[in-house]
C-alpha positions, 0 to 999 in steps of 0.5 A, a space after each residue: 683239705 684245710 681247716 680253720 678256727 671259727 667263732 659263733 656269736 652265741 652264748 655258752 648258755 644257749 649251747 648248754 640248753 640245746 645240748 640238754 634238749 638233745 640228751 633228754 630226747 635221747 633218753 626218751 627214745 632210748 638211744 644208746 650210742 651216737 657218732 656225736 655226743 649231745 654237746 657236739 650235735 648242738 654245736 653242729 646245729 648252731 653252726 649250721 643255723 648261725 653261719 649258714 654254711 653248707 652241711 657237707 662243709 660242716 660235716 668235714 669239720 666235725 669229722 662225719 659224713 654229710 648224711 650224718 650231719 643232715 640227720 643230726 641237724 634235722 633232729 635238733 631243729 625239730 626238737 627246737 621248733 617243737 618248743 616254739 610258742 603258738 600264737 595264743 601263747 604269744 598273745 596271752 604273754 603280751 596281754 599279761 605283760 600289760 601290752 595294749 598292742 602288738 606289731 605284725 609284719 611279714 617278710 620273704 625268705 630267699 629260697 633256692 628255686 628255679 624260675 618255673 616255680 611260680 608259686 614261690 615267686 614274689 612279684 613285689 620282691 622279684 625273687 623266689 621265697 617263702 612268706 613268714 608272718 610274725 608278731 612282736 611286742 612293742 619293744 620289737 621282741 619276737 613273740 611268734 612266727 607263722 608257718 611259711 607260705 609260698 612267696 607269691 601270696 600277698 601279706 593280707 591273704 597270708 595273715 588270714 591263712 597263717 596257722 592258726 588262721 584269722 589273726 584278727 579274731 585271735 587279737 579280739 579274743 585277747 583284747 589286743 590290736 596290732 599295728 601293721 604296714 600298708 600291706 595289711 590294709 583291708 584285713 580288719 581296720 579295728 584290730 589291725 591298724 594301718 597307715 592312711 593311704 593317699 597323697 596330699 593328706 591333711 596335716 592330722 593324717 600326716 601326724 597320725 602316720 608319723 605316730 604309727 611309724 614311730 610305734 611300729 618301728 621297733 617291729 623291724 627289729 624282729 626280722 633283724 633278729 631272724 635274719 642275723 642267722 645265716 641259714 636264711 641268707 638263702 634256704 637251700 633245703 625243701 622250702 616247706 622246712 622253712 617253718 621249722 627253721 624259723 621256729 627253731 631260730 625263734 627258740 634260740 633267740 629266746 635262749 639268747 635273750 634269757 642269757 643276756 
């Protein structure tokens, strides 16, 4: 077997924060011995999430079994996901920062499923996946990610079902509105503002759509942040673990932004 050096485009601060999270957890549960120390367990998990490599390949690099690698990464991902903000915390933060609006969007994550798994198949994207809804601030910084919903579900229905449900109601509670694409048309015209549909629009409607696109444009950044993590190139684990993966990555993105 051959080994080669590799680098992770992440800060030492992020590694240290994840390692401290693991150390704290071990003290709480009274774990006295592990094959990997907290820092190495943190590095293993970051390599898995950032590079998207198979765990059995990473296990060989770290000198452990695939089963041990699976347990360690699963534990760390759960610890990170538990720290992800809820939607109310995210909207409260946006309001306190002086924002008048947020950006809402959805994206499918490709998953490794068979053709018979129709509930996971997105007709729009012609592939199997899980649908994630996300909210960003006006600069495109990721504020919140929903639980994952099977890819066959439309964006509007997904937004209504997102955990917790009724995103428009929560926007109203916090005195905010959201900008969304045409997929959200019909959700709530007063609280989720979408482009005007149709051909041969008058000039004022074209100006409206151009302004809408310019304001919503930074929202593309939030999924670029998410999909820069290799684990989302193709999710090979249980699709329902996509929620934990996404929320863990959101927390790591926050760590990276804080260390910048």
